[in-house]
Residue, then its C-alpha position, 0 to 999 in steps of 0.5 A: x181968576x176964574x176959568x170962562x170958556x170949555x176948553x180953560x175949564x177941561x186944563x183946569x181940570x186934568x191938572x188939579x187931581x183934587x178938583x177930579x177926584x172931586x168932581x167924579x165923588x159928587x158924579x158917583x153920589x149923583x148916580x146912586x142917590x138916582x138910582x135909588x130914587x128910581x127904585x123907590x118909584x118903582x117899589x112904590x108904584x108896584x105896592x100901590x098896585x098891588x093894593x089896588x089889585x087886592x082891594x077888588x078881590x075884598x068880599x067885604x068891598x063887592x058887597x058894598x058895591x053891589x049894594x050901592x049899584x041896586x042903590x043908583x038904580x033907585x036915584x033920578x038920572x041926568x039928562x042930556x039935553x036941556x039940563x045945562x042951558x037951564x042951569x045956567x039961565x036959572x044963575x041970573x039973580x032976575x029969574x029967581x026974582x020973577x019966578x016964584x022959587x017952586x016954579x024954578x026948582x020944577x023947570x031944573x027938575x023937569x030939565x035935569x032929573x028923569x023920573 
């Protein structure tokens, strides 16, 4: 018969030394495992941080970022106002059937891109 309430379980644990030993081993292994997992998480975090920090000091990366910045200045930028409602209105298939394709594309360009 299995003990059902905690007081019976504690009495059985106090009298059964083999069960007490197994419980101690289980708790010790759990504690050591938790410490190892915690140490691995800290190590992985530090290694990732070091890798990301060293990436910014790489001269090749700095050159590529500067090149990308100069190329980004030539791209058209999205405007904040007026673009989303125009894009939503063009999701309807009827708009594409009523107006020519070029006219719809031009309306998106006018609403969303600054040139």
